[in-house]
C-alpha positions in Angstrom: 43.2 -45.2 -96.8 39.3 -45.4 -96.2 39.3 -48.4 -98.2 42.3 -50.2 -96.1 40.4 -49.1 -92.8 37.0 -50.7 -94.4 38.9 -53.5 -94.9 40.0 -54.2 -91.6 36.1 -53.7 -90.5 34.9 -56.3 -92.4 37.5 -58.6 -91.3 37.1 -57.9 -87.6 33.5 -58.5 -88.0 33.5 -61.9 -90.3 35.7 -63.5 -87.6 34.5 -64.6 -84.1 34.9 -62.2 -81.3 35.7 -63.1 -78.0 35.7 -60.0 -75.1 37.6 -59.9 -72.1 36.5 -58.9 -68.6 36.3 -55.2 -68.9 32.5 -54.8 -68.1 32.4 -57.1 -64.9 32.4 -54.1 -62.7 29.3 -52.3 -64.4 27.1 -52.5 -61.8 27.8 -52.0 -58.0 25.2 -53.4 -55.3 25.8 -52.5 -51.6 24.7 -51.7 -48.4 21.0 -51.2 -47.7 19.7 -51.6 -51.2 22.4 -49.0 -52.6 24.1 -49.3 -56.2 25.8 -47.4 -58.9 25.3 -48.2 -62.5 28.7 -47.3 -64.8 27.1 -48.1 -68.0 24.8 -44.7 -67.4 27.1 -42.0 -66.7 25.5 -38.6 -65.1 26.8 -35.1 -65.3 26.6 -34.2 -61.5 27.3 -31.0 -59.5 30.0 -31.5 -56.6 29.4 -29.9 -53.4 32.0 -27.2 -54.3 29.9 -26.2 -57.6 32.0 -28.1 -59.9 30.0 -29.8 -62.8 31.3 -33.3 -63.3 30.8 -35.7 -66.0 30.8 -39.7 -66.0 29.6 -40.3 -62.4 27.8 -43.6 -62.6 24.1 -43.4 -62.0 22.8 -43.9 -58.4 20.3 -47.3 -58.6 18.5 -49.2 -56.2 19.7 -52.9 -55.4 18.6 -55.9 -54.1 21.4 -56.3 -51.0 21.0 -55.5 -47.5 24.4 -55.9 -46.4 26.4 -54.4 -43.8 29.4 -55.5 -45.2 30.7 -56.7 -48.6 29.3 -58.9 -51.3 29.8 -59.2 -54.9 28.0 -58.0 -58.5 28.8 -59.3 -61.5 28.1 -58.3 -65.4 28.8 -59.6 -68.5 31.6 -58.6 -70.9 29.2 -55.8 -72.4 28.2 -54.4 -68.8 24.8 -56.0 -68.5 24.0 -57.5 -65.1 24.2 -61.0 -64.5 23.9 -61.6 -60.5 24.8 -60.2 -57.1 25.0 -61.5 -53.5 25.6 -60.3 -50.1 27.3 -63.9 -49.3 23.9 -65.5 -48.4 21.7 -65.2 -51.1 22.4 -64.7 -54.9 20.0 -62.8 -57.0 19.9 -63.1 -60.8 19.8 -60.1 -63.7 16.3 -59.2 -62.8 17.4 -58.6 -58.8 15.2 -61.9 -58.2 16.3 -65.0 -56.0 18.3 -67.3 -58.4 17.3 -70.8 -58.3 18.6 -72.8 -55.3 20.3 -69.4 -54.5 19.6 -69.0 -50.7 21.6 -70.5 -47.8 25.1 -69.7 -48.5 27.4 -69.6 -45.9 28.8 -66.3 -46.1 27.9 -63.4 -43.7 26.2 -59.9 -44.4 28.6 -58.5 -41.7 32.2 -60.0 -43.5 33.8 -57.0 -45.2 34.5 -59.6 -48.2 31.4 -61.6 -47.8 31.5 -63.0 -51.4 33.5 -63.1 -54.8 32.7 -64.5 -58.0 35.2 -66.2 -60.7 34.8 -67.1 -64.2 35.7 -70.9 -64.4 38.7 -71.2 -66.4 37.6 -72.6 -70.1 33.9 -72.6 -69.2 32.1 -69.2 -70.2 28.9 -70.7 -68.6 30.3 -71.4 -65.4 31.2 -69.3 -62.3 32.5 -69.9 -59.1 30.8 -68.0 -56.1 33.3 -68.1 -53.0 32.2 -67.0 -49.4 33.7 -66.4 -46.2 32.0 -66.5 -42.5 32.2 -63.7 -40.2 34.3 -63.6 -36.9 30.9 -64.2 -35.1 30.3 -67.3 -37.0 33.8 -69.0 -37.8 32.6 -72.8 -38.2 31.2 -71.8 -41.6 34.9 -71.1 -43.1 35.6 -70.3 -46.7 33.3 -72.2 -49.2 32.1 -72.4 -52.8 29.1 -72.9 -54.8 29.1 -73.2 -58.8 26.5 -70.9 -60.8 25.7 -72.0 -64.1 24.6 -69.4 -66.4 25.0 -68.4 -70.1 26.0 -64.6 -70.2 25.0 -64.5 -74.1 21.2 -65.6 -73.3 19.5 -62.7 -71.6 16.7 -65.2 -70.7 18.9 -67.6 -68.7 18.5 -66.4 -65.0 21.1 -68.7 -63.6 21.0 -71.6 -61.2 23.2 -72.7 -58.1 24.5 -76.3 -58.7 23.0 -78.4 -55.9 26.2 -81.0 -56.0 28.7 -78.0 -55.2 26.7 -75.7 -53.1 28.7 -74.7 -50.0 31.8 -77.0 -50.6 34.5 -76.6 -48.2 37.6 -74.8 -49.2 39.0 -74.0 -45.4 37.5 -74.6 -41.7 37.0 -73.5 -39.6 38.9 -70.0 -38.7 39.3 -67.5 -41.4 39.7 -63.9 -41.9 36.8 -61.9 -43.5 38.8 -61.3 -47.0 38.8 -62.8 -50.3 41.1 -61.4 -53.3 41.3 -62.8 -56.7 44.3 -62.7 -59.1 44.3 -63.7 -62.8 47.2 -66.1 -63.6 49.7 -65.1 -66.0 48.2 -67.8 -68.5 45.0 -65.7 -69.1 42.9 -68.6 -68.2 43.5 -69.6 -64.4 42.9 -67.7 -61.3 44.5 -67.3 -58.0 42.3 -67.2 -54.7 43.8 -65.4 -51.8 42.8 -65.1 -48.1 44.5 -63.9 -45.0 44.1 -65.6 -41.8 45.8 -64.9 -38.7 49.4 -64.7 -39.7 49.2 -66.6 -42.8 48.1 -65.7 -46.5 46.6 -68.6 -48.2 46.7 -69.3 -51.7 44.5 -71.7 -54.0 44.9 -72.1 -57.7 41.8 -72.1 -59.6 42.2 -74.7 -62.8 39.6 -76.0 -65.1 39.5 -79.1 -63.0 38.7 -76.6 -59.6 40.5 -75.5 -57.0 43.6 -77.1 -55.8 43.0 -79.1 -52.7 45.7 -77.7 -50.4 46.4 -74.1 -50.5 50.0 -72.4 -50.5 50.8 -70.4 -47.4 52.7 -67.3 -46.6 53.6 -66.2 -43.2 53.3 -62.4 -42.3 55.1 -60.4 -40.0 53.5 -60.5 -36.3 50.2 -58.9 -35.7 49.0 -57.8 -32.6 45.4 -58.9 -31.6 45.8 -61.5 -34.1 42.9 -63.7 -33.2 40.5 -61.0 -33.1 40.2 -57.5 -34.6 43.2 -58.1 -36.9 40.9 -61.0 -38.7 38.8 -58.3 -40.4 39.8 -56.2 -43.0 39.9 -56.2 -47.0 42.3 -58.1 -49.2 42.9 -55.9 -52.3 44.9 -56.4 -55.6 46.6 -53.9 -58.0 45.4 -53.9 -61.6 48.6 -55.4 -62.7 48.0 -58.3 -60.4 51.6 -57.6 -58.9 50.9 -55.9 -55.9 49.0 -57.1 -52.8 47.5 -54.9 -49.6 45.6 -56.4 -46.8 44.1 -54.4 -44.0 44.7 -55.9 -40.4 42.4 -53.2 -38.9 42.4 -54.3 -35.2 46.2 -54.4 -35.5 46.4 -51.1 -36.9 48.4 -52.3 -39.7 48.7 -52.5 -43.3 50.2 -55.4 -44.8 51.5 -55.2 -48.3 53.5 -57.8 -50.7 54.7 -58.9 -53.9 52.5 -61.3 -55.7 53.6 -63.6 -58.9 50.7 -64.0 -61.0 52.5 -66.8 -62.9 53.1 -68.9 -59.8 51.0 -67.9 -57.1 53.9 -66.8 -55.0 53.4 -64.2 -52.2 56.7 -62.8 -51.3 58.5 -59.8 -49.5 55.2 -59.6 -47.0 55.9 -56.2 -45.0 53.7 -54.5 -42.4 53.2 -50.6 -41.7 52.2 -50.9 -37.8 51.0 -48.3 -35.4 49.0 -46.3 -37.9 46.1 -45.7 -35.5 43.8 -46.4 -38.4 41.1 -48.9 -38.2 40.9 -49.3 -41.8 38.5 -52.0 -43.2 38.8 -51.5 -47.0 40.6 -49.4 -49.7 41.4 -49.3 -53.4 44.7 -49.3 -55.7 45.0 -46.3 -58.0 45.1 -47.8 -61.6 48.9 -47.5 -61.9 49.3 -48.8 -58.4 51.4 -45.9 -57.4 48.8 -44.9 -54.6 46.7 -46.6 -52.2 43.7 -45.2 -50.8 42.3 -46.6 -47.4 39.2 -45.4 -45.5 39.2 -44.9 -41.9 36.8 -47.8 -40.8 35.5 -45.9 -37.1 31.8 -44.8 -37.5 33.2 -41.4 -36.3 35.6 -41.1 -39.1 37.0 -37.8 -39.8 38.6 -38.6 -43.3 40.0 -41.2 -45.6 43.7 -41.6 -46.3 46.1 -42.1 -48.8 49.7 -43.3 -49.2 52.3 -43.7 -52.0 52.9 -47.6 -52.3 56.4 -46.9 -52.2 56.1 -45.2 -48.7 54.3 -48.2 -47.6 56.7 -50.5 -48.7 59.4 -48.2 -47.1 57.3 -48.6 -43.8 58.7 -45.3 -42.8 55.6 -42.6 -43.7 52.2 -42.8 -42.5 49.3 -42.5 -44.4 47.9 -38.7 -45.0 44.6 -37.9 -44.5 42.6 -36.7 -47.2 39.8 -33.9 -47.4 36.8 -36.4 -47.7 35.1 -38.3 -44.7 35.3 -41.6 -46.3 34.9 -44.9 -44.5 35.6 -47.3 -47.6 37.2 -46.7 -51.1 36.9 -49.1 -54.3 38.4 -48.5 -57.7 35.8 -48.0 -60.7 36.1 -49.5 -64.2 36.5 -45.6 -65.1 39.7 -45.3 -63.4 38.5 -43.1 -60.4 38.1 -44.3 -57.2 35.1 -44.1 -55.2 34.3 -43.6 -51.6 31.4 -44.2 -49.4 30.9 -42.6 -45.7 29.1 -44.7 -43.0 27.8 -42.7 -39.7 26.4 -43.7 -36.5 22.6 -42.4 -35.5 20.9 -43.1 -32.6 23.0 -46.4 -31.8 22.0 -47.8 -35.2 24.2 -48.1 -38.1 22.7 -46.1 -41.2 25.5 -44.2 -43.4 24.7 -41.3 -45.1 24.0 -41.3 -48.8 26.8 -39.0 -49.7 29.2 -40.4 -52.7 33.1 -39.2 -52.7 35.0 -39.7 -56.1 38.6 -39.5 -56.3 39.1 -37.9 -59.7 43.1 -38.2 -60.2 43.8 -41.3 -58.2 47.4 -41.7 -59.7 48.4 -38.2 -58.8 47.5 -38.5 -55.0 43.9 -37.3 -55.1 44.6 -33.7 -55.3 40.9 -33.4 -56.7 38.3 -35.2 -54.8 34.5 -34.4 -55.0 31.8 -34.9 -52.8 28.2 -35.4 -54.1 25.8 -35.0 -51.2 22.9 -37.2 -50.5 23.9 -39.1 -54.5 23.1 -42.8 -53.5 19.5 -43.6 -53.6 20.2 -45.7 -50.0 22.4 -46.0 -47.6 25.6 -47.6 -48.3 26.7 -49.1 -44.8 30.4 -50.8 -44.8 31.1 -52.1 -47.7 31.8 -51.9 -51.6 31.3 -55.1 -53.8 34.4 -57.3 -54.6 35.5 -57.7 -58.0 38.2 -59.6 -60.0 39.1 -56.3 -61.4 39.1 -55.4 -65.4 42.0 -56.3 -67.1 42.3 -52.8 -69.0 41.1 -49.3 -67.3 40.9 -46.2 -69.4 40.3 -42.7 -68.5 38.9 -40.1 -70.7 40.8 -36.9 -70.8 39.4 -35.4 -74.2 38.5 -31.8 -74.4 34.8 -31.2 -74.4 34.4 -29.0 -77.4 35.9 -28.5 -80.7 34.9 -25.8 -83.4 33.6 -27.3 -86.8 36.4 -27.1 -89.2 39.2 -27.9 -86.5 40.4 -31.4 -85.5 38.8 -33.0 -82.6 41.5 -34.2 -80.3 40.9 -37.5 -78.2 43.3 -37.9 -75.2 42.8 -41.4 -73.2 44.9 -43.2 -70.4 45.0 -47.0 -71.1 46.4 -49.2 -68.1 46.4 -53.1 -68.8 47.3 -55.9 -66.3 50.4 -57.4 -68.0 48.7 -60.5 -68.9 46.4 -59.6 -71.5 48.0 -57.1 -74.3 46.3 -55.3 -76.7 47.3 -55.2 -80.1 46.1 -52.1 -81.0 43.0 -49.7 -80.8 39.8 -49.3 -83.0 38.3 -46.3 -83.0 34.7 -45.5 -83.9 34.0 -41.9 -84.6 30.0 -42.5 -84.7 30.1 -40.4 -87.9 30.5 -43.7 -90.2 34.5 -43.2 -90.2 37.0 -45.7 -88.0 40.9 -45.7 -87.6 43.2 -48.2 -86.3 45.8 -47.2 -84.0 49.0 -49.8 -82.5 49.3 -50.4 -78.9 52.5 -50.0 -77.4 53.8 -52.2 -74.5 54.5 -49.8 -71.4 52.7 -46.7 -73.1 49.8 -45.3 -71.0 48.7 -42.2 -72.8 47.0 -42.6 -76.5 45.9 -39.3 -78.8 43.8 -39.5 -81.7 42.6 -36.6 -83.9 39.6 -36.7 -86.2 37.9 -34.2 -88.4 34.2 -34.2 -88.1 32.6 -33.1 -91.5 29.5 -31.3 -89.6 28.5 -30.0 -86.4 26.6 -32.1 -84.0 27.3 -34.2 -80.7 28.9 -37.4 -81.6 29.3 -40.9 -79.5 32.8 -42.0 -80.1 34.0 -45.4 -79.1 37.6 -46.8 -78.7 38.1 -50.7 -78.4 41.3 -52.5 -77.5 41.9 -55.6 -79.4 43.9 -58.6 -79.6 44.3 -59.9 -83.2 40.4 -60.5 -83.9 39.6 -60.7 -80.5 37.9 -57.5 -79.5 37.6 -56.0 -75.9 35.1 -53.9 -74.2 34.6 -50.2 -75.7 35.3 -47.0 -73.9 32.8 -44.3 -75.0 33.5 -40.9 -75.3 31.5 -37.4 -76.7 32.7 -35.2 -79.4 30.6 -32.1 -79.2 31.4 -30.3 -82.7 29.8 -26.8 -82.9 29.4 -23.9 -84.9 31.9 -20.8 -83.8 32.0 -18.9 -86.8 29.5 -16.1 -85.5 30.9 -16.0 -82.2 34.8 -15.0 -82.8 37.6 -16.5 -84.4 36.8 -20.1 -84.2 40.4 -20.8 -82.9 40.1 -18.5 -79.9 36.5 -19.5 -79.4 37.6 -23.3 -79.4 40.4 -22.6 -77.0 38.1 -20.3 -74.9 35.3 -22.8 -74.7 37.6 -25.9 -73.4 39.4 -23.7 -71.0 36.3 -22.2 -69.2 34.5 -25.6 -69.3 37.3 -27.5 -67.9 37.5 -25.3 -64.9 34.1 -26.3 -63.6 33.8 -29.7 -65.7 37.1 -31.9 -65.4 
């Protein structure tokens, strides 16, 4: 068995490996120089005393934005660029060559988003949208050229394509990106007024004329209804737009093969002025922030109830202004408050630990962010695969460690299998089964110690990004019966360290 596994390892290493967009959302920059780094998970104590692992490290960022923006990392999670919709910053958080003067807005809820160019790994489309206060700029794009594989390439914005026009003049402050089912192209989505607009991005660029799909009637459609984000589910088949000033949540079906938006429905009279939100990984729940500065709580709603239109969102036990889905499958929230008439925002970070179970476990980390977050999170074309680690924290020496992960795919790029590296020089291959979310793997470590374990989905010879787990193998022999000690350690620890 070991010889066969070794053969597969060598075979995978000898062939060219191209990774898919798993690490793109590793860095988040937002607000007044706030940020999160998912590459460096921390163990942090929440406000209710629970020690929580896997919290992204709080970092300083270059952006000063009241609204949204974007951050892009490479497939391995290394930072490539970030922007507030007006200025693009490079890997070093310095202004990129020709990176000033974009026609987005620091107050738009989704002022910018970046899309990889189809069939060109060194080219990216930065799309910006103007605010309601400056509608003349519309929706525009600029091309950034950068080699992600070259750490010395800081990137540059093309002079010829800078601020190329997609839509003028009036536009809603929202941008959504959906991966095409062919695995190469993309769809760009914007809602303005009572229409969704959809552009097709191919190797030749954006389609000249967008497709248009009419929404149900929206009150106050020319003013407050124009602000509020467009959010796409991980599987690319569900779409939500928050028409804040209309107190309406729009939802629709999206066909990633055709770009068609269908069955658009509106849940009105919510009394929630929501500007941003997030799907749970499986798309079963939607979390929305309460966009008023005097917010008392965030909200959740089952997606099936949102579609049915007969149930209102339920208040959560967390004061959240905006939500966003992390690459780890958790949903993150920020709070914005008003102090002495100036928007400052507090530095608390909220984490929905179980978003697919309805947010029964929400933890607050007071003052965790290095700086104030303001209103918006960065916009992403979400990762194709999201994994959730549910592995026990301890295993006694002499007993098999059990690894348990939850794997969500978007249905476009489907893995062939999983490649496990146990960090002790041994490896294992596991088949991927379409429609299966939960995967287990057992492994017997020869010695005690802390092992860094990784699991990498792959397609044929193409490796996708890794998820890292820890195996803490300890000597239980002097403490009590090993099996009893093994169970007690995990039961006690999991009570405070989920």
